NULUM-592162 format. One record per residue (C-alpha): residue in three letters; z, x, y. Coordinates in steps of 0.2 Angstrom, whole numbers, plus 5000, padded with zeros to 4 digits. Each point is the difference from the previous one (the first is absolute). Example, Ala and Ser with C-alpha at 12.3 -4.5 7.8 and 13.67 -1.06 7.14 Angstrom:
! NULUM-592162
rest z x y
ala 5039 5062 4978
ser 4997 5006 5017
! end
This chain:
! NULUM-592162
rest z x y
unk 5431 5363 5654
unk 5012 5009 4988
unk 5008 4987 4989
unk 5019 5000 4998
unk 5008 5009 4986
unk 5011 4990 4990
unk 5017 5009 4991
unk 4992 4993 4984
unk 4985 5010 5002
unk 4998 5018 4990
unk 4999 5015 5011
unk 4983 5004 4991
unk 4990 4990 4987
unk 4986 5006 4989
unk 4987 4986 4995
unk 4988 5004 4987
unk 4997 5017 5006
unk 4986 5009 4991
unk 4994 5018 5001
unk 4986 5008 4991
unk 4992 5017 4997
unk 4981 5001 4997
unk 4997 4990 4984
unk 5019 4996 4996
unk 5013 4989 5006
unk 5016 5010 5003
unk 5012 4985 5006
unk 4995 4982 4996
unk 5008 4985 5010
unk 5016 5009 5003
unk 5013 4986 5008
unk 5018 5002 5005
unk 5011 4999 5015
unk 5012 5013 5008
unk 5015 4990 5007
unk 5008 5005 5015
unk 5015 5012 4997
unk 4997 5000 4982
unk 4993 5013 4987
unk 4985 4997 4988
unk 4998 5011 4986
unk 4983 5003 4994
unk 5001 5006 4982
unk 4987 5005 4986
unk 4993 5016 4992
unk 4990 5013 5009
unk 4982 4993 5002
unk 5006 4982 5004
unk 4997 5000 5018
unk 5017 5001 5008
unk 4996 5015 5011
unk 4983 4993 5004
unk 5008 4983 5006
unk 5012 5010 5012
unk 4986 5010 5006
unk 4989 4985 5003
unk 5015 4992 5011
unk 4997 5016 5012
unk 4981 4999 4998
unk 5000 5019 4994
unk 4990 4997 4984
unk 4989 5014 4992
unk 4983 5001 5009
unk 4990 4992 4987
unk 5012 4985 4998
unk 4997 4984 5009
unk 5010 4984 5002
unk 4989 4987 4992
unk 5010 4984 5003
unk 5017 4992 5006
unk 5012 5003 5013
unk 5015 5009 5005
unk 5010 4991 5014
unk 5013 5008 5011
unk 5005 4986 5011
unk 4984 4993 5007
unk 4991 5015 4997
unk 4988 5003 4985
unk 5000 5018 4996
unk 4986 4999 4987
unk 4989 4992 5014
unk 5002 5015 5013
unk 4985 5011 5003
unk 5002 5018 4993
unk 5002 5007 5018
unk 5011 4986 5007
unk 5014 5007 5011
unk 5012 4987 4993
unk 4998 5010 4984
unk 5008 5015 5008
unk 5015 4991 5006
unk 5003 4992 4982
unk 4999 5017 4992
unk 5017 5008 5002
unk 5004 4987 5013
unk 5002 4982 4992
unk 4999 5008 4983
unk 5007 5016 4995
unk 4998 5009 4983
unk 5010 5013 4990
unk 4988 5009 4988
unk 5003 5004 4982
unk 5001 5019 5001
unk 5008 5007 5016
unk 4995 5017 4998
unk 4981 4996 5001
unk 5002 4986 5012
unk 5009 5012 5012
unk 4991 5014 5007
unk 5006 5018 4997
unk 4993 5007 5016
unk 5011 4989 5013
unk 5018 4997 5000
unk 5008 4984 4994
unk 5004 4996 5019
unk 4981 5004 5006
unk 4994 4987 4987
unk 5013 4986 5005
unk 4996 5003 5018
unk 4982 4998 4998
unk 5002 4984 4991
unk 5010 4993 5015
unk 4988 5008 5013
unk 4985 4991 4992
unk 5009 4984 5004
unk 5003 5004 5018
unk 5015 5010 5003
unk 5002 5016 5011
unk 5002 5017 4991
unk 5019 4999 5007
unk 5003 4983 4992
unk 4992 5004 4984
unk 5012 5015 4997
unk 5014 4990 5003
unk 4994 4985 4991
unk 4997 5013 4984
unk 5018 5007 5002
unk 5007 4982 5000
unk 4989 4995 4984
unk 5006 5016 4991
unk 5018 4996 5004
unk 4996 4982 4995
unk 4994 5004 4982
unk 5015 5012 4998
unk 4991 5017 5000
unk 5013 5014 4999
unk 5001 5009 5016
unk 4986 4992 5009
unk 5001 5011 5015
unk 4994 5015 4989
unk 4990 4990 4988
unk 4989 4992 5013
unk 4991 5018 5003
unk 5000 5003 4980
unk 4983 5000 4990
unk 4998 4989 4985
unk 5001 5014 4987
unk 5018 5005 5007
unk 5007 4983 4996
unk 5006 4993 4983
unk 4991 4985 4991
unk 5013 4988 5007
unk 4999 5007 5018
unk 4980 4999 5000
unk 5002 4982 4995
unk 5012 4997 5014
unk 4988 5008 5012
unk 4986 4988 4993
unk 5011 4985 5003
unk 5004 5006 5018
unk 4983 5002 5003
unk 4995 4982 4994
unk 5014 4993 5009
unk 4997 5008 5017
unk 4989 4987 5007
unk 5012 4986 4995
unk 4987 4991 4987
unk 5003 4983 4995
unk 4993 5003 4983
unk 5005 5017 4990
unk 4989 5004 4985
unk 5008 5012 4988
unk 4988 5007 4986
unk 5011 5006 4986
unk 5012 5009 5012
unk 5013 5005 4987
unk 4988 5004 4985
unk 5003 5020 5001
unk 5018 4999 5005
unk 5015 5003 4988
unk 5012 4985 4997
unk 5013 5005 5013
unk 4987 5003 5014
unk 4991 4984 4996
unk 5016 4989 5002
unk 5003 5008 5017
unk 4982 4996 5005
unk 5000 4982 4994
unk 5018 4997 5008
unk 4992 5007 5016
unk 4985 4988 5000
unk 5011 4986 4997
unk 5011 5004 5014
unk 4986 5004 5012
unk 4991 4983 4995
unk 5016 4990 5003
unk 5002 5008 5017
unk 4984 4999 5006
unk 4994 4983 4992
unk 4984 5006 4993
unk 4991 4995 4985
unk 4995 5013 4987
unk 4986 5001 4986
unk 5006 5013 4987
unk 4988 5006 4988
unk 5008 5006 4983
unk 4998 5001 4982
unk 5020 5002 4998
unk 5006 4983 4995
unk 5018 5006 5003
unk 4995 5003 5019
unk 4992 4983 5001
unk 5017 4992 4994
unk 5009 5010 5013
unk 4990 4997 5015
unk 4987 4985 4999
unk 5003 4982 5004
unk 4983 4995 4992
unk 4989 5009 4988
unk 4980 5000 4998
unk 4993 5007 4984
unk 4983 5006 5000
unk 4988 5005 4986
unk 4982 5007 5003
unk 4999 4993 5018
unk 5007 4983 4997
unk 5017 4992 5002
unk 5006 4994 4983
unk 5017 4995 5004
unk 5010 4996 5017
unk 5017 4993 5004
unk 5017 5004 5004
unk 5006 5017 4994
unk 5014 4992 4990
unk 4989 4988 4991
unk 4986 5014 4996
unk 5013 5012 4993
unk 5012 4988 4990
unk 4986 4988 4993
unk 4983 5007 5002
unk 4986 4989 4995
unk 4984 5009 5000
unk 4997 5011 4985
unk 4998 5016 5009
unk 5016 4998 5011
unk 5009 4997 4983
unk 4991 5016 4993
unk 5006 5010 5016
unk 5017 4994 4998
unk 5001 5004 4982
unk 4994 5018 5003
unk 5014 5005 5010
unk 5013 5011 4990
unk 5016 4991 4997
unk 5011 5013 4992
unk 4996 4997 4982
unk 4992 5012 4988
unk 4984 4992 4995
unk 4983 4997 5003
unk 4996 4992 5016
unk 4989 4985 5002
unk 4985 5010 5008
unk 4984 4991 5005
unk 4986 5005 4990
unk 4985 5008 5009
unk 4998 5004 5018
unk 4994 4991 5016
unk 4981 4999 4998
unk 4989 5007 5013
unk 4994 4989 5014
unk 4982 5000 4993
unk 5007 4996 4983
unk 5009 4984 5007
unk 5001 4988 4984
unk 4993 4982 5000
unk 5014 4986 5003
unk 5018 5007 5001
unk 5000 5018 5005
unk 5016 5003 4989
unk 4993 4992 4985
unk 4994 5016 4990
unk 5018 5007 5001
unk 5009 4983 4998
unk 5008 4996 4983
unk 4999 4981 5004
unk 4982 4999 5005
unk 4988 4988 4991
unk 4981 4998 5002
unk 5002 4988 5014
unk 5009 5014 5010
unk 4981 5008 5002
unk 4992 4986 5006
unk 5000 4996 5019
unk 5013 5006 5013
unk 5017 4995 4998
unk 5008 4992 5015
unk 5017 5003 5007
unk 5012 4984 4994
unk 5018 4996 5002
unk 5012 5004 4986
unk 5016 4992 4994
unk 5010 5014 5008
unk 4993 4997 5017
unk 4989 5015 5001
unk 4980 4999 5000
unk 4991 5009 4986
unk 4981 5002 4996
unk 5002 4996 4982
unk 4993 4985 4989
unk 5017 4997 4993
unk 5003 4990 5016
unk 4999 4987 5004
unk 4993 4992 4984
unk 5006 5012 4986
unk 4983 5005 4995
unk 5008 5017 4994
unk 5016 5003 4992
unk 5008 5016 5006
unk 5007 5012 4988
unk 5015 5010 5007
unk 4998 5019 4999
unk 5009 5009 4986
unk 5007 5016 4999
unk 5005 5011 4985
unk 5018 5000 4993
unk 5013 5011 5008
unk 5002 5016 4991
unk 5016 5004 5007
unk 5005 5018 5007
unk 5006 5009 4985
unk 5001 5018 5004
unk 4989 5011 4988
unk 5011 5012 4991
unk 4996 5018 4994
unk 5001 5016 5009
unk 4992 5003 5017
unk 4981 5005 5000
unk 5002 5006 5018
unk 5016 5007 5008
unk 5003 5004 5018
unk 5015 5011 5005
unk 5005 5004 5017
unk 4982 4998 5007
unk 4998 5003 5019
unk 4985 5002 5011
unk 5001 5006 5018
unk 4985 5001 5013
unk 5000 5014 5014
unk 4995 4993 5017
unk 5000 5006 5018
unk 4998 4990 5016
unk 4989 5015 5008
unk 4994 5018 4999
unk 5017 5007 5006
unk 5011 4986 4994
unk 5014 5004 4986
unk 4994 4994 4983
unk 5008 4985 4993
unk 5001 4994 4982
unk 4998 4982 4996
unk 5010 4997 4983
unk 4989 4986 4993
unk 5008 5001 4983
unk 5018 5007 4996
unk 5007 5003 4984
unk 4993 4986 4988
unk 5004 4997 4983
unk 4991 4988 4989
unk 4996 4996 4982
unk 4984 4991 4993
unk 4999 4993 4983
unk 4984 4996 4989
unk 4995 4981 5003
unk 5012 4999 5015
unk 4997 4995 5018
unk 5011 5008 5013
unk 4997 4993 5018
unk 5003 5011 5015
unk 5004 4989 5015
unk 5005 5002 5019
unk 4994 4999 5017
unk 4984 5009 5006
unk 5003 5019 5003
unk 5015 5001 4988
unk 4990 5012 4989
unk 4993 4990 4986
unk 4983 5005 5000
unk 5004 5018 5003
unk 5012 5000 4985
unk 4986 4993 4990
unk 4988 5013 5005
unk 5012 5014 4997
unk 5003 4995 4983
unk 4980 5000 4997
unk 5000 5017 5008
unk 4989 4994 5014
unk 5014 5006 5012
unk 5009 5017 4995
unk 5018 4996 4999
unk 5012 5009 5010
unk 5014 5001 4986
unk 5003 4992 4984
unk 4992 4997 4985
unk 4988 4987 4991
unk 5000 5001 4981
unk 4987 4991 4989
unk 5006 4997 4982
unk 4984 4992 4991
unk 4994 5013 4987
unk 5013 5013 5003
unk 5009 5004 5017
unk 4991 5006 5015
unk 5007 5004 5017
unk 4987 4995 5012
unk 5006 5010 5015
unk 4997 5016 4992
unk 4982 4997 4995
unk 4984 5008 5008
unk 4985 4988 5006
unk 4992 5002 4983
unk 5016 4994 4991
unk 5002 4985 5011
unk 4983 4995 4996
unk 5003 4999 4982
unk 5017 4990 5005
unk 4990 4987 5010
unk 4992 4994 4984
unk 5017 4993 4997
unk 5007 4996 5017
unk 4990 4990 5011
unk 5000 4990 5016
unk 4994 4984 5008
unk 4998 5001 5019
unk 5005 4987 5011
unk 4983 4997 5010
unk 4987 4996 4988
unk 4987 5003 5014
unk 5005 5017 5006
unk 5004 5007 4983
unk 4982 4997 4993
unk 4986 5011 5006
unk 4988 4989 5008
unk 4985 5012 4995
unk 5004 4999 4982
unk 4996 4987 4987
unk 5013 4991 4991
unk 4995 5010 4984
unk 5002 5016 5009
unk 5016 4995 5008
unk 5008 4996 4983
unk 4991 5015 4991
unk 5006 5013 5012
unk 5017 5004 4992
unk 4992 5001 4983
unk 4987 5012 5006
unk 5013 5012 5009
unk 5010 5001 4984
unk 4985 5004 4989
unk 5001 4984 4990
unk 4985 4994 4988
unk 4994 4983 4997
unk 5002 4997 5019
unk 4988 4984 5001
unk 5009 4991 4986
unk 5017 5004 5007
unk 4995 4993 5017
unk 4992 4984 4994
unk 5016 4998 4989
unk 5011 5002 5015
unk 4991 4988 5010
unk 5000 4987 4987
unk 5019 5003 4998
unk 5004 4995 5018
unk 4987 4984 4998
unk 4986 5008 5010
unk 4981 4998 4992
unk 4994 5017 4997
unk 4983 4995 5004
unk 5006 5001 5018
unk 5004 5018 4998
unk 4985 5006 5010
unk 5005 4990 5016
unk 5010 5008 5014
unk 5017 4995 5005
unk 4995 4989 5016
unk 4992 4987 4987
unk 5017 4996 4994
unk 5014 4989 5006
unk 5017 5008 5004
unk 5007 4995 4983
unk 4985 5007 4990
unk 5002 5016 5010
unk 5018 5001 4995
unk 4995 4998 4982
unk 4987 5014 5003
unk 5015 5011 5005
unk 5010 4995 4985
unk 4985 5003 4989
unk 5000 5018 5008
unk 5017 5003 4996
unk 4999 4993 4982
unk 4984 5009 4995
unk 5009 5015 4994
unk 5013 4990 4990
unk 5015 5005 5009
unk 5017 4995 4995
unk 5008 4999 5017
unk 4993 4993 5015
unk 5006 5000 5019
unk 4996 4984 5008
unk 5001 5002 5019
unk 5000 4982 5008
unk 4986 4995 4988
unk 5000 4982 5006
unk 5006 5000 5017
unk 4983 4998 5008
unk 4994 4986 4988
unk 5000 4981 5002
unk 5013 4991 4989
unk 4989 4995 4988
unk 4991 5016 4997
unk 5018 5008 5000
unk 5004 4989 4985
unk 4984 5005 4991
unk 5004 5020 5003
unk 5019 4997 4995
unk 4995 4990 4984
unk 4987 5015 4997
unk 5014 5013 5003
unk 5012 4991 4988
unk 4987 4997 4987
unk 4995 5019 5000
unk 5019 5005 4999
unk 5003 4989 4985
unk 4984 5006 4991
unk 5001 5018 5004
unk 5019 5004 5003
unk 4996 5006 5017
unk 5015 5006 5011
unk 4998 4994 5018
unk 5009 5007 5016
unk 4996 4985 5011
unk 5001 5004 5018
unk 5002 4984 5011
unk 5008 4991 5015
unk 4997 4983 4993
unk 5015 4995 4992
unk 4994 4984 4992
unk 4988 5011 4991
unk 5012 5012 4994
unk 5011 4987 4994
unk 4987 4993 4989
unk 4993 5017 4992
unk 5014 5012 5001
unk 5013 5005 4986
unk 5010 5012 5012
unk 5000 5002 5019
unk 5004 5015 5010
unk 5003 4997 5019
unk 4996 5014 5012
unk 5006 5002 5018
unk 4996 5016 5011
unk 4993 5009 4985
unk 5015 4997 4989
unk 5004 4988 4984
unk 5014 4989 5007
unk 5000 4987 4986
unk 4993 5000 4982
unk 5003 4987 4986
unk 4991 4988 4988
unk 4990 4988 5010
unk 5010 4985 4996
unk 5016 5008 5004
unk 4994 5006 5016
unk 4992 4984 5006
unk 5015 4990 4994
unk 5014 5011 5006
unk 4995 5014 5012
unk 5013 5012 5005
unk 4992 5011 5014
unk 5001 4992 5018
unk 4981 5005 5002
unk 4995 4991 4984
unk 5009 4986 5005
unk 4989 5000 5017
unk 4985 5002 4991
unk 5003 4986 4988
unk 5006 4988 5014
unk 4983 5002 5009
unk 4990 4994 4984
unk 4990 4984 5004
unk 5000 4984 4989
unk 4985 4988 5001
unk 5013 4986 5000
unk 5000 4993 5018
unk 5017 4993 4998
unk 5007 5016 4995
unk 5013 5008 5013
unk 4992 5012 5013
unk 5004 5018 4995
unk 5012 5010 5011
unk 4992 5013 5011
unk 5002 5018 4992
unk 5010 5013 5008
unk 4995 5005 5018
unk 4990 5016 5001
unk 4988 5009 4989
unk 5000 5014 4987
unk 5006 5017 5007
unk 4988 5014 5005
unk 4998 5011 4985
unk 5001 5015 5011
unk 5016 4993 5008
unk 5011 4993 4987
unk 5017 4994 5004
unk 5015 5009 4993
unk 5008 4991 4984
unk 4992 4984 4995
unk 4982 4998 5007
unk 5003 4981 5000
unk 5017 5000 5010
unk 4992 4998 5017
unk 4993 4983 4995
unk 5014 4995 4987
unk 5012 4986 5005
unk 5013 5007 4989
unk 5000 5018 5005
unk 5015 5009 5005
unk 5007 5018 5003
unk 4999 5003 4982
unk 4980 4998 5000
unk 4999 5017 5010
unk 5000 5010 4983
unk 4984 4997 4989
unk 5003 4989 4984
unk 4993 5005 4983
unk 4993 4988 4987
unk 5015 4994 4989
unk 5000 4989 4985
unk 4991 4999 4983
unk 4986 4987 4998
unk 5003 4994 5018
unk 5001 5015 5012
unk 5004 4997 5018
unk 5002 5012 5014
unk 5013 4993 5011
unk 5018 5004 5004
unk 5004 4981 4999
unk 4993 4997 4982
unk 5016 4993 4993
unk 5003 4988 5014
unk 4982 4995 5000
unk 5000 4998 4981
unk 5016 4988 5002
unk 4991 4990 5012
unk 4986 4998 4989
unk 5009 4994 4986
! end
């Protein structure tokens, strides 16, 4: 007989869940509840067990993993106790529990339409083909997919990042689950798309009364969407409680360190956590966090530390509670260095730079030209960080690659002024190879940008060998030491390193030729907040020591506010606003800049919820509107916007017909 469910009971309860791989424990006594109609956030660095916990709920563990103890109760049903081929598991997966995966481009098949994939999910749970088609269309409408009648027959590669994420959400919700698991659903999205997706999830949750388990390393997202937070470290819960208490008054040293690592707009060293999450087979004795904890004492390394009640109302796994056997030291960050703009003449000048790509939709189709970058002017000074921001598809990366000559510009000039003046667009390949010693790039993805078949030594040495340099070995070891990597690891391959270490390898490769200008393309977007702090501190230290000039491409405005001296905002291939960082963040003038800044997330759970960005997305570069490209989305647009505005002003340049009125309203 099924026992009645009281309203106070959680929808799902994890009780001492443990999961192991051969010889190692991956999850250790994980316990927390997911209340009905509420959102629980799982927080922690990569390798802490967040995604493994979610996969355990669906019983889709890696083949060699086994549940070794504990329970996962969904009402009266213990999911952990079900046999592998129990038909009830099929009803749970995609039925009672839906899941949004982290990377929709890999989670969605490129061989089937979006509609096909949603329909198959519904058919698996008993619907007919006709019912499934109607349900797929209904769900695409529910998640706000533009033109759903057409997009239902589109393939994933034909959709933008935000549209692919909407398709994933539609698929996860198509069977009306009681619980939705969202695994880093906004990590790869720009700030405006992220705001739209978070608002969509909140609205759908309220309409459907479902619970959510939200996995993320972004504490701003946690503050916006979660009711409760569970902080994990090396497969253990180290702190849990109401999200307001966790973020406002964290009690565990690891939670405190994560929050202190978040960029807050001040120019100074962040309170980065030393070291990295250890491997499962290197789990330390006692408290797992002790080797990285500034407050650890010898007692922390003896015996397992239990969860205990804290004065803040949370539970934390630390000897500071309840008897105060450890005195906690608050994380410290460096002093604010300010945003003083470096002076002197520009070392790099871009004038009228444009880049168009020719495309056609078929053998006999008329050629089209996508104008990815149009008429861009920029200056960069020694020791300066110029940030380039904007939504995905606005042309940031294309501009960076065109400056380096990785894309041949369609028009304009790029002038390098270091030891004399060199016009880069006139150089042949041999000339560009010489320039690349002074002008280097760090790529966004530290996995795909490193050759998996080459050792770290060969990866870092490659640009030296190509330029015919001498003393290669000494310079490679020196570059690795510069970025905080042990030169003794040089003979290992990239897969042996963490994400943060791989990004350091990419930085070492860029610095080994002793450049004076570095283009950084989203250098920390794929990193945990703690590793992000380490890399940002490293970049700041190297800039201060070597006088490097950075072109810093990013969609993370909190990071930009902490590192940039000046900021240039791009939209549809053009610069629409440029100003010193403190000026732009304090008094933005362009409506698009204001929309971007309003979508920034705060880690304060009581901060007002940001307004939604303007509807729509960036225009098709092959079909740009006449006049101001932002006008179709701009709340201030009028007939005067039918002509294209140019950049106006001195230190604060704005491309908007309403510059004066916007300036007055910001004053």
